[in-house]
Each structure stands twice: as structure tokens, then as C-alpha cells.
C-alpha positions in Angstrom: -14.2 -4.7 -8.9 -14.1 -4.5 -12.7 -14.5 -7.7 -14.8 -11.2 -9.4 -15.7 -9.8 -8.4 -19.1 -9.5 -11.0 -21.8 -5.7 -11.5 -21.6 -5.7 -15.1 -22.7 -5.0 -14.3 -26.4 -2.0 -12.1 -25.4 -0.7 -14.8 -23.1 -1.1 -17.5 -25.8 0.6 -15.3 -28.4 3.6 -14.8 -26.2 4.0 -18.3 -24.8 2.4 -20.5 -27.5 -0.2 -22.1 -25.2 -3.3 -21.0 -23.3 -3.2 -19.9 -19.6 -4.7 -21.9 -16.8 -5.0 -19.3 -14.0 -6.1 -15.7 -13.8 -5.7 -13.8 -10.5 -5.6 -10.2 -9.3 -5.2 -8.1 -6.2 -5.9 -4.4 -5.5 -3.6 -1.6 -4.5 -4.6 0.1 -1.2 -5.0 3.5 0.2 -4.4 4.0 3.9 -7.2 6.1 5.4 -5.2 6.7 8.5 -2.4 5.0 10.6 0.9 5.8 8.9 4.2 4.3 10.0 2.5 2.5 12.8 2.5 -1.0 11.3 6.2 -1.7 11.8 5.8 -0.4 15.3 3.1 -2.9 16.2 0.3 -0.5 16.0 -3.1 0.1 14.3 -3.9 0.9 10.7 -7.0 1.5 8.6 -6.4 0.9 4.9 -8.9 0.4 2.1 -8.7 -1.3 -1.3 -8.7 0.9 -4.4 -10.1 0.1 -7.9 -6.6 -0.1 -9.4 -5.3 -3.7 -9.5 -2.5 -5.9 -10.6 -3.6 -8.9 -12.7 -1.6 -12.0 -13.5 -2.2 -14.8 -16.0 -0.1 -17.9 -15.8 0.3 -21.6 -16.7 2.4 -24.1 -14.9 5.4 -25.7 -16.7 6.8 -29.2 -16.5 10.3 -27.9 -15.7 11.9 -25.4 -13.2 11.9 -22.4 -15.5 10.0 -19.2 -14.8 9.3 -17.0 -17.8 7.7 -13.7 -17.0 6.4 -10.7 -19.1 5.2 -7.3 -17.8 2.7 -5.6 -20.2 3.5 -2.4 -18.3 6.8 -2.1 -20.1 5.0 -1.9 -23.4 7.2 -2.1 -26.5 10.3 -2.2 -24.3 9.1 -5.3 -22.6 10.7 -8.7 -23.0 10.2 -12.2 -21.5 12.6 -12.5 -18.6 13.6 -16.0 -17.4 15.2 -17.7 -14.4 15.4 -21.1 -12.8 13.7 -21.9 -9.5 16.4 -22.0 -6.9 18.6 -19.5 -8.9 16.8 -16.3 -7.9 19.2 -13.3 -7.9 18.4 -9.8 -6.8 18.9 -6.8 -9.0 16.5 -7.4 -11.9 14.0 -4.6 -11.3 10.4 -5.6 -11.3 11.3 -9.2 -11.7 12.7 -9.2 -8.2 9.1 -9.3 -6.9 8.4 -12.5 -8.9 11.8 -14.0 -7.9 11.1 -13.1 -4.3 7.7 -14.9 -4.4 9.2 -18.1 -5.7 12.2 -17.8 -3.4 10.0 -17.3 -0.3 7.5 -20.0 -1.2 10.2 -22.6 -1.7 12.0 -21.5 1.4 8.8 -22.1 3.4 8.5 -25.6 2.0 5.7 -25.1 -0.6 6.1 -27.3 -3.6 5.9 -25.2 -6.8 7.2 -25.8 -10.3 8.1 -23.5 -13.1 5.5 -21.4 -14.9 4.9 -18.8 -17.6 3.6 -15.5 -16.4 1.9 -12.5 -18.0 1.1 -9.5 -15.8 -0.1 -6.0 -15.9 -1.0 -3.3 -13.4 -2.7 0.0 -13.2 -1.5 0.7 -9.6 0.9 3.6 -10.1 4.5 2.7 -9.0 5.9 5.0 -6.3 2.5 6.5 -5.5 2.2 5.3 -1.9 -0.6 2.9 -3.0 1.2 -0.4 -2.6 1.9 -1.4 -6.2 4.4 -4.0 -4.9 2.0 -5.6 -2.5 -0.6 -5.8 -5.2 1.9 -7.7 -7.4 3.0 -10.0 -4.6 -0.6 -10.9 -3.5 -1.9 -11.3 -7.1 1.0 -13.7 -8.0 0.7 -15.6 -4.7 -3.0 -16.0 -5.4 -2.3 -17.3 -8.9 0.4 -19.7 -7.6 -1.9 -20.9 -4.8 -4.5 -21.9 -7.4 -2.1 -23.3 -9.9 -0.2 -25.5 -7.5 -2.9 -26.2 -4.9 -1.0 -24.4 -2.1 -2.5 -24.5 1.4 -2.4 -20.8 2.2 -5.1 -18.8 3.8 -5.4 -15.0 3.1 -3.5 -13.9 6.2 -0.6 -16.4 5.6 -0.5 -15.2 2.0 -0.1 -11.6 3.2 2.7 -12.6 5.5 4.5 -14.3 2.7 4.2 -11.1 0.6 5.7 -9.1 3.4 8.6 -11.6 3.6 9.2 -11.1 -0.1 9.8 -7.4 0.4 11.8 -7.6 3.6 13.9 -10.7 3.0 14.4 -10.6 -0.8 13.7 -7.2 -2.3 15.2 -5.5 0.7 12.4 -3.1 1.7 11.8 -3.2 5.5 8.0 -2.8 5.3 5.4 -3.6 7.8 2.5 -5.9 7.1 -0.2 -3.4 6.4 0.1 -3.3 2.6 -0.1 -7.0 2.0 -2.9 -7.5 4.5 -4.9 -4.8 2.8 -4.3 -6.2 -0.7 -5.2 -9.7 0.5 -8.2 -8.9 2.8 -9.6 -5.4 2.1 -12.5 -4.8 -0.3 -16.3 -4.3 -0.5 -16.3 -0.5 0.2 -15.1 -0.9 3.8 -11.9 0.0 5.6 -9.8 -2.8 7.1 -9.2 -2.0 10.8 -6.0 -4.0 11.6 -4.1 -4.5 14.7 -0.7 -5.3 13.2 0.7 -6.9 16.4 -1.9 -9.7 16.7 -3.1 -9.5 13.1 -6.7 -9.1 14.3 -8.8 -7.3 11.7 -12.3 -6.1 11.2 -14.0 -4.5 8.1 -15.5 -1.1 9.0 -17.9 0.4 6.4 -17.6 4.0 5.4 -20.7 6.1 6.3 -23.1 6.7 3.5 -22.4 10.4 3.7 -18.7 10.3 2.7 -16.7 9.1 -0.3 -12.9 8.8 -0.6 -10.7 10.7 -2.9 -7.1 9.6 -3.9 -4.9 12.0 -5.9 -1.4 11.0 -6.9 1.0 13.9 -6.6 3.4 12.7 -9.4 6.3 12.6 -7.0 7.5 9.1 -6.7 9.0 7.3 -3.7 10.5 4.0 -2.8 10.3 1.9 0.4 13.7 0.4 -0.4 15.2 3.9 -0.3 17.1 5.4 2.6 14.6 7.8 4.2 12.1 5.0 5.0 14.8 2.9 6.5 16.0 5.8 8.6 12.5 6.3 10.1 12.2 2.7 11.0 15.7 2.6 12.5 14.8 5.8 14.5 11.7 4.1 16.0 13.7 1.0 16.9 16.4 3.1 18.6 13.8 5.0 20.5 12.1 1.8 21.6 15.4 0.5 22.9 16.2 3.7 24.8 12.7 3.6 26.4 13.1 -0.1 27.3 10.3 -1.5 25.2 10.2 -4.0 22.4 8.1 -1.8 20.1 6.6 1.7 20.4 3.2 0.1 20.6 4.1 -0.9 24.2 4.1 2.7 25.3 1.0 4.5 26.5 0.3 8.2 25.7 1.0 8.9 29.4 4.6 8.0 28.7 5.0 10.6 26.0 6.6 13.2 28.3 9.4 10.7 29.0 9.7 10.0 25.3 10.1 13.7 24.5 13.3 13.8 26.6 15.0 11.5 24.0 17.6 13.1 21.7 16.2 14.8 18.7 14.5 13.7 16.5 13.5 10.5 18.4 11.0 12.1 20.7 9.0 13.6 17.8 9.1 10.2 16.0 7.6 8.6 19.1 5.0 11.3 19.4 3.8 10.7 15.9 3.5 7.0 16.4 1.6 7.3 19.8 -0.8 10.0 18.6 -1.3 8.3 15.2 -2.4 5.1 17.0 -4.9 7.1 19.0 -6.2 8.8 15.8 -6.8 5.4 14.2 -8.9 4.3 17.2 -10.8 7.6 17.2 -11.4 7.3 13.4 -12.8 3.8 13.8 -15.2 5.0 16.5 -16.2 8.0 14.3 -16.9 5.7 11.3 -19.0 3.4 13.4 -21.0 6.3 14.8 -21.2 8.0 11.4 -19.8 11.1 13.0 -18.6 13.1 10.0 -17.6 16.1 12.0 -14.9 14.2 13.8 -13.4 12.5 10.8 -11.9 15.5 9.0 -9.9 17.0 11.9 -8.4 13.5 12.5 -7.1 13.3 8.9 -5.7 16.9 9.0 -4.0 16.2 12.4 -2.5 13.0 11.0 -1.0 15.0 8.1 0.4 17.6 10.4 2.0 14.9 12.5 3.6 13.3 9.5 4.8 16.7 8.2 6.2 18.0 11.5 7.0 15.1 13.8 7.8 12.3 11.4 9.0 14.6 8.6 7.9 12.4 5.7 5.9 14.9 3.7 7.1 17.1 0.8 5.9 20.5 -0.5 3.9 19.0 -3.3 1.9 16.8 -0.8 1.4 19.8 1.5 0.1 21.8 -1.4 -2.5 19.1 -2.2 -3.6 19.1 1.4 -3.9 22.9 1.5 -6.0 22.8 -1.7 -8.3 20.3 -0.1 -8.7 22.6 2.9 -10.1 25.3 0.6 -12.9 23.0 -0.6 -16.0 23.1 1.6 -17.0 19.6 0.5 -13.7 18.0 1.7 -13.9 16.9 5.3 -10.2 16.1 5.7 -7.1 15.2 3.8 -3.7 13.7 4.6 -0.5 12.1 3.1 -1.0 8.4 2.6 1.7 5.8 2.2 5.3 5.8 3.3 5.8 9.5 2.4 8.5 11.5 0.5 6.0 11.8 -2.3 3.2 9.6 -3.4 -0.5 10.3 -2.9 -3.0 12.2 -0.7 -6.2 10.6 0.6 -9.3 12.8 1.3 -12.8 12.2 2.6 -15.4 14.2 0.7 -19.2 14.6 1.1 -20.9 11.8 -0.9 -21.6 12.7 -4.5 -19.1 15.6 -4.5 -15.8 13.6 -4.9 -15.4 13.6 -8.6 -15.9 17.3 -9.1 -13.8 18.2 -6.0 -11.0 15.9 -7.1 -10.9 17.4 -10.6 -10.7 21.0 -9.2 -7.9 20.1 -6.8 -5.9 18.2 -9.4 -6.2 21.1 -11.9 -5.1 23.7 -9.4 -2.2 21.6 -8.2 -1.0 21.1 -11.7 -1.1 24.8 -12.3 0.9 25.5 -9.2 3.3 22.6 -9.2 6.0 21.2 -11.5 4.1 17.9 -11.4 0.8 16.7 -12.9 -1.7 15.3 -10.4 -3.7 12.2 -11.3 -7.1 11.4 -9.8 -7.2 7.7 -9.0 -10.4 7.6 -6.8 -13.1 8.2 -7.8 -11.9 6.2 -10.8 -12.0 8.1 -14.1 -14.9 7.0 -16.2 -12.7 6.2 -19.2 -11.0 3.4 -17.1 -7.5 2.4 -17.9 
């Protein structure tokens, strides 16, 4: 991770006093295992270099004053009172959601002044909201001495999105932001919250390219997919699709359209996660690429969450001999593509793909991993 910036002078200029706490949390890219987390399944995310950083200082009253540097000259200090959180204030809802959830869970916090900035692109499928939640929760944990371990912190972040912001997300994003790092993927069983860090083989490196097409978990399409899975589980007599084995897929395919295809994606995607973990452990590079491409095809055809721009990025990756595999990452309907390339080839390959995409698309691609040398 990069060294923390010297944000103290900016905080002090804004609030008239020095900060006491600096905290941060990364965005994440999901290597494989999409739309399986809210079905009780397996996922394999990784932390990315882009982060959200918070600087704060406790107050002696119940007021929260918050400023986002990402809004630039348009930014202003927003305020609210603890216990008076109200939805509908844009980015501030994530801050309000954190204080609302903490207090609702019985954690004693006071007011605070907050300065934040993030280089995790919003709507990119890289968990900008989870990075904000986890960074702020880490900061408040330190500022107020809260007894929260990293798993509990992630669960609180998920609760912020589901119960306050209104985005029915699974737990993967917050778990990855809270627990992933160190150049390893986080193999997570979302049902039991068991996790293991699995290093990438030395022969590969990840690429992440943002398509420039934004999405939102609070939007309708994501909700529809989750509701379809819940309906399918109910019709099949199980609590979650995780409870089904692949041998039960023929029965699932008798469900009304499109439910059978939604089930097929979840069951086969869970199997692909397990196969990917085995391939990583065995450093079997030949197996990894086809798993990523199969995952993308499943998201495109069975789960129907891809868009033409994402498919174009994946097709451009296929034309590169140094790319092992590529797939849509994140909730879908836009966002980013993750690829695995041969070690040492990632930067050049990513630059070529991004340039060709920008030539053939109405959007500009942005290479996020490997991180550009110029930084922010």
C-alpha cells in the first residue's frame, strides 16, 4: 500500500483543529465468484491499490461534520446530528449509515469532524462504497475505542448498505475491503464467513480495466437478480441456492424462465471458484484462463448482467496471447473487467486493450491495475 498522504493541513484548514485519526481501506476486484455471495456461496476477491482515506477528530457534542475532497470546488461541509440520520443525501448517506448502524448496535460514539477522499472509481464494480464504509469504521473504531474485530466491522458495513442505503448487497465487498491484501486473493465462504488468503502464482499478474460505464447496486437490475434467486430457491424448497448440488441442476432448469438460468449461473460459478482456488494452489496457469472466460459467458448468457462494452473488453483480451483469461467483475450492468496476464506483461497488455476499446467504444477505458506510475 502507498504511504498515507499528509492530509492533516487540509483537515485543520477546514475544521480549525488538527485531526486525531487517519484510516483507510482498499477497493476490491473479484477474481471470480459473482452473484454468489447473497446466495450463500463462494467468492474470491482481491484488494486493489485504490483506496478510500479518512481523517477525523472526535467532537464533544453529537454533531457530525463531513467533507469529501472528491467533490472538489463543489464540495461543502455537510452536517447532521447523531440520531437524526436521514436518507437521501448522496455520498453522505454512507457516513450517516455508519453512525446509524453503530448506535443501533449499542456502540458508544460521539460526534466527529471528517475529511475523506477516494481514488476508487464510483460505479466501477470495485466496491467504492465498501471502501468508504470500512475506512470510516476503522477510523471510528480507533477514535472511540470500539471493540470490533475485522469480520464484525465488515458485517456492520454490509448492514449500512442493506438497512440504511437500501442496496441489498452480499457480504463479499466489505469482507474483502476489511480482510484482503498482501498480494493474495481472499477465498471466502460467505455462509460461514470462513476465509483463507490464497497467493497468486508468481507467473501471473492481475489487470483491472474500468469500462467507463457506471452501475449502482441500489438500482433495479441488481435487485431483480437477487429477487429471482430468492424466488428460485423457494420454488426448489431450499433456503439459499448454496443448498443445491450440481446434480440438482436438471430440476432447476425446469423452473420458469429465466429462473433456471439464474440457478445454473450460481451453481456453476460456485464450482468455478473452487476450481480456481485449486488451480492457484497448484500454480496451474493453463486452468485459470478458461475458468475466467467461462465465468464471463455465464454472467453474459445465464445471469444477463453484462453489457456490450464489457463484452468488447473481454473480446479484446482474448486477442492478446499474454492474457490468460478475462471476465466481468462486480455486480454488472457496466463497471470493470478483471484479467489475468503473464507476469511482467500486464502494463503493456492493459494499455493496448484500453486504447483499442476507446477507439471502438463511446467510452474511455481506464487502467486501474497495474496502477499507473503517475499515481493519483
